[in-house]
PASEBA-1860 file (N, C-alpha, C; in nm, 3 decimals):
! residues 119
1> MEQKRALV> -2.414/0.839/0.204/-2.334/0.786/0.297/-2.190/0.749/0.276 ~ -2.145/0.859/0.336/-1.979/0.873/0.224/-1.909/0.761/0.289 ~ -1.815/0.686/0.169/-1.761/0.579/0.218/-1.626/0.587/0.360 ~ -1.584/0.519/0.399/-1.498/0.532/0.530/-1.344/0.490/0.422 ~ -1.327/0.535/0.454/-1.114/0.599/0.415/-0.996/0.494/0.509 ~ -1.034/0.432/0.529/-0.946/0.316/0.602/-0.920/0.183/0.545 ~ -0.765/0.123/0.618/-0.761/0.005/0.585/-0.665/-0.065/0.679 ~ -0.623/-0.163/0.655/-0.509/-0.217/0.742/-0.399/-0.279/0.685
9> IMFMSGPD> -0.263/-0.260/0.644/-0.181/-0.315/0.554/-0.118/-0.404/0.664 ~ -0.066/-0.544/0.619/-0.017/-0.606/0.705/0.098/-0.654/0.638 ~ 0.262/-0.643/0.753/0.387/-0.684/0.640/0.379/-0.817/0.654 ~ 0.433/-0.911/0.576/0.412/-1.061/0.535/0.558/-1.086/0.505 ~ 0.670/-1.031/0.536/0.778/-1.075/0.562/0.871/-0.968/0.584 ~ 1.005/-0.960/0.609/1.080/-0.901/0.649/1.101/-0.891/0.867 ~ 1.172/-0.818/0.896/1.194/-0.743/1.055/1.068/-0.749/1.098 ~ 1.000/-0.657/1.017/0.858/-0.628/1.083/0.731/-0.721/1.055
17> DGQKIYLS> 0.757/-0.832/1.030/0.671/-0.987/0.979/0.516/-0.994/1.063 ~ 0.403/-0.966/1.067/0.333/-0.961/1.157/0.269/-0.846/1.206 ~ 0.303/-0.759/1.137/0.316/-0.574/1.200/0.202/-0.534/1.110 ~ 0.093/-0.476/1.204/-0.005/-0.404/1.123/-0.010/-0.263/1.110 ~ -0.044/-0.184/1.013/0.034/-0.053/1.006/-0.177/0.002/0.961 ~ -0.232/0.031/1.055/-0.359/0.116/1.039/-0.385/0.245/0.952 ~ -0.436/0.224/0.882/-0.452/0.360/0.853/-0.598/0.417/0.818 ~ -0.638/0.546/0.787/-0.740/0.634/0.791/-0.716/0.764/0.742
25> YDAGDGYL> -0.784/0.762/0.623/-0.786/0.898/0.607/-0.843/1.033/0.736 ~ -0.904/1.017/0.780/-0.948/1.079/0.894/-0.856/1.092/1.019 ~ -0.761/1.013/1.002/-0.590/1.047/1.095/-0.510/1.159/1.054 ~ -0.531/1.165/0.913/-0.418/1.220/0.827/-0.334/1.111/0.752 ~ -0.366/1.075/0.712/-0.294/0.901/0.639/-0.330/0.985/0.514 ~ -0.252/0.918/0.395/-0.262/0.924/0.241/-0.342/1.126/0.196 ~ -0.355/1.118/0.057/-0.426/1.217/0.056/-0.585/1.202/-0.073 ~ -0.646/1.282/-0.074/-0.777/1.219/-0.189/-0.715/1.301/-0.311
33> NTDGSWQI> -0.766/1.198/-0.426/-0.743/1.277/-0.530/-0.825/1.334/-0.600 ~ -0.828/1.388/-0.713/-0.941/1.507/-0.719/-1.044/1.447/-0.801 ~ -1.048/1.310/-0.807/-1.156/1.212/-0.876/-1.203/1.132/-0.746 ~ -1.181/1.174/-0.625/-1.233/1.103/-0.521/-1.148/1.023/-0.450 ~ -1.084/0.907/-0.471/-1.005/0.800/-0.457/-0.895/0.830/-0.361 ~ -0.901/0.793/-0.256/-0.781/0.811/-0.147/-0.661/0.734/-0.186 ~ -0.536/0.767/-0.140/-0.432/0.688/-0.226/-0.298/0.746/-0.064 ~ -0.234/0.629/-0.056/-0.140/0.572/0.024/0.009/0.584/-0.057
41> VFGRREEC> 0.093/0.589/0.013/0.207/0.615/-0.027/0.288/0.489/0.062 ~ 0.406/0.395/-0.038/0.484/0.328/0.065/0.606/0.353/0.005 ~ 0.733/0.319/0.095/0.844/0.343/0.049/0.960/0.379/0.130 ~ 1.061/0.383/0.111/1.178/0.393/0.224/1.183/0.514/0.314 ~ 1.151/0.609/0.255/1.135/0.778/0.354/1.026/0.741/0.458 ~ 1.092/0.818/0.547/0.976/0.843/0.682/0.849/0.920/0.646 ~ 0.891/1.000/0.588/0.723/1.053/0.551/0.634/0.996/0.451 ~ 0.660/0.862/0.460/0.577/0.772/0.351/0.505/0.713/0.411
49> DVSIPFDT> 0.356/0.735/0.395/0.255/0.680/0.487/0.271/0.511/0.527 ~ 0.359/0.459/0.448/0.387/0.278/0.492/0.573/0.290/0.444 ~ 0.620/0.349/0.560/0.759/0.307/0.532/0.828/0.207/0.584 ~ 0.928/0.162/0.461/0.991/0.001/0.502/1.107/0.051/0.449 ~ 1.185/0.110/0.577/1.315/0.184/0.597/1.436/0.062/0.588 ~ 1.386/-0.042/0.630/1.486/-0.169/0.673/1.517/-0.237/0.518 ~ 1.436/-0.229/0.420/1.452/-0.267/0.299/1.530/-0.219/0.160 ~ 1.661/-0.244/0.203/1.763/-0.170/0.029/1.690/-0.197/-0.074
57> QVSRQHAM> 1.582/-0.240/-0.107/1.571/-0.330/-0.260/1.436/-0.187/-0.241 ~ 1.371/-0.106/-0.133/1.291/-0.036/-0.161/1.326/0.073/-0.192 ~ 1.268/0.125/-0.338/1.319/0.271/-0.331/1.220/0.389/-0.226 ~ 1.267/0.506/-0.227/1.246/0.624/-0.134/1.076/0.664/-0.177 ~ 1.031/0.650/-0.260/0.871/0.592/-0.292/0.858/0.559/-0.369 ~ 0.783/0.442/-0.325/0.811/0.325/-0.392/0.702/0.277/-0.466 ~ 0.603/0.312/-0.444/0.486/0.279/-0.515/0.339/0.300/-0.433 ~ 0.233/0.350/-0.462/0.101/0.368/-0.432/0.008/0.257/-0.454
65> LRMMLNGE> -0.084/0.291/-0.329/-0.226/0.261/-0.366/-0.327/0.285/-0.347 ~ -0.411/0.296/-0.445/-0.531/0.392/-0.455/-0.661/0.325/-0.420 ~ -0.758/0.388/-0.321/-0.882/0.312/-0.320/-0.958/0.334/-0.366 ~ -1.038/0.308/-0.466/-1.167/0.393/-0.568/-1.254/0.434/-0.482 ~ -1.349/0.531/-0.576/-1.468/0.538/-0.475/-1.541/0.398/-0.485 ~ -1.551/0.290/-0.549/-1.633/0.207/-0.579/-1.602/0.077/-0.494 ~ -1.451/0.079/-0.425/-1.374/0.015/-0.309/-1.267/-0.069/-0.322 ~ -1.268/-0.084/-0.495/-1.157/-0.108/-0.592/-1.026/-0.082/-0.563
73> FLLIDSGS> -0.918/-0.125/-0.524/-0.789/-0.109/-0.527/-0.716/-0.094/-0.605 ~ -0.606/-0.055/-0.653/-0.502/0.029/-0.753/-0.351/0.028/-0.690 ~ -0.310/-0.056/-0.750/-0.158/-0.065/-0.691/-0.077/-0.006/-0.803 ~ 0.012/0.078/-0.775/0.084/0.201/-0.864/0.217/0.176/-0.864 ~ 0.298/0.124/-0.948/0.414/0.123/-0.941/0.506/0.292/-0.924 ~ 0.560/0.357/-0.883/0.636/0.474/-0.864/0.742/0.506/-0.976 ~ 0.826/0.386/-1.044/0.914/0.439/-1.105/0.984/0.331/-1.039 ~ 0.983/0.267/-0.959/1.093/0.231/-0.824/1.156/0.131/-0.969
81> LNGTFVRK> 1.337/0.127/-0.884/1.392/0.039/-1.000/1.404/-0.101/-0.948 ~ 1.344/-0.179/-0.853/1.332/-0.314/-0.779/1.205/-0.366/-0.804 ~ 1.091/-0.302/-0.854/1.000/-0.351/-0.919/0.862/-0.302/-0.825 ~ 0.775/-0.380/-0.842/0.654/-0.388/-0.773/0.634/-0.518/-0.826 ~ 0.521/-0.608/-0.733/0.527/-0.706/-0.767/0.388/-0.789/-0.718 ~ 0.250/-0.819/-0.822/0.136/-0.864/-0.770/0.158/-0.994/-0.852 ~ 0.069/-1.076/-0.781/0.055/-1.227/-0.854/0.178/-1.320/-0.900 ~ 0.304/-1.183/-0.836/0.447/-1.296/-0.861/0.467/-1.209/-1.047
89> ERIDQPTR> 0.436/-1.110/-1.070/0.447/-1.070/-1.165/0.461/-0.886/-1.161 ~ 0.558/-0.874/-1.203/0.667/-0.698/-1.227/0.509/-0.607/-1.280 ~ 0.482/-0.485/-1.216/0.377/-0.442/-1.275/0.412/-0.328/-1.287 ~ 0.398/-0.238/-1.422/0.435/-0.157/-1.524/0.328/-0.085/-1.530 ~ 0.195/-0.051/-1.491/0.044/0.002/-1.524/-0.032/-0.044/-1.364 ~ -0.126/0.007/-1.379/-0.193/0.032/-1.255/-0.261/-0.102/-1.216 ~ -0.244/-0.183/-1.118/-0.308/-0.311/-1.117/-0.412/-0.338/-1.018 ~ -0.532/-0.365/-1.049/-0.659/-0.422/-0.959/-0.553/-0.499/-0.836
97> IKRGELFR> -0.607/-0.494/-0.740/-0.551/-0.589/-0.609/-0.670/-0.591/-0.519 ~ -0.664/-0.712/-0.453/-0.824/-0.727/-0.348/-0.740/-0.755/-0.225 ~ -0.821/-0.702/-0.124/-0.787/-0.707/0.004/-0.768/-0.920/0.007 ~ -0.633/-0.899/0.119/-0.583/-1.065/0.116/-0.489/-1.102/0.054 ~ -0.478/-0.989/-0.066/-0.379/-1.065/-0.176/-0.254/-1.011/-0.168 ~ -0.139/-1.084/-0.116/-0.017/-1.029/-0.117/0.045/-0.925/-0.239 ~ 0.107/-0.855/-0.228/0.257/-0.787/-0.311/0.352/-0.752/-0.237 ~ 0.422/-0.698/-0.339/0.547/-0.700/-0.279/0.646/-0.620/-0.348
105> LGRTSLRI> 0.721/-0.507/-0.226/0.803/-0.409/-0.287/0.929/-0.406/-0.271 ~ 1.045/-0.405/-0.347/1.115/-0.481/-0.303/1.199/-0.607/-0.225 ~ 1.174/-0.692/-0.146/1.214/-0.772/-0.116/1.136/-0.804/0.007 ~ 1.016/-0.662/0.036/0.917/-0.697/0.134/0.752/-0.740/0.108 ~ 0.755/-0.848/0.164/0.602/-0.886/0.118/0.485/-0.806/0.201 ~ 0.337/-0.764/0.152/0.249/-0.705/0.233/0.117/-0.762/0.167 ~ 0.047/-0.724/0.239/-0.137/-0.764/0.259/-0.184/-0.668/0.299 ~ -0.301/-0.581/0.220/-0.425/-0.549/0.255/-0.544/-0.627/0.334
113> QPEMDEG> -0.562/-0.629/0.461/-0.623/-0.728/0.528/-0.706/-0.714/0.462 ~ -0.806/-0.875/0.487/-0.923/-0.872/0.433/-1.066/-0.785/0.480 ~ -1.042/-0.790/0.637/-1.121/-0.719/0.689/-1.063/-0.649/0.786 ~ -1.160/-0.525/0.823/-1.130/-0.403/0.888/-1.070/-0.425/1.043 ~ -0.989/-0.432/1.058/-0.926/-0.436/1.235/-0.927/-0.300/1.336 ~ -0.966/-0.335/1.459/-0.948/-0.169/1.486/-0.839/-0.168/1.579 ~ -0.808/-0.033/1.517/-0.642/-0.032/1.571/-0.613/0.041/1.704
END
């Protein structure tokens, strides 16, 4: 059985606080890597899968979230100027993150929703 490649990201701060972003590979969000993992891009650009245009501390292409075949998530900073933070620590290498755990890009806090919502 093929893994469902879908998730919900929730804004936990800023003007979009409480807003949910529904992402699905079947809907054309993100892309598949050669290893079969699914990856979405966060940044200030409108073309990003999760666009954060209101935060000037977020780079144009700030970070990537990779969903591995085993269901684990890796958060990867894309060389951003103001950093990507998990557990209040700035990350400089791919870092495991769990559903429900907060992470921060620039001044914006986000969360991978613990359960799949229907969008």
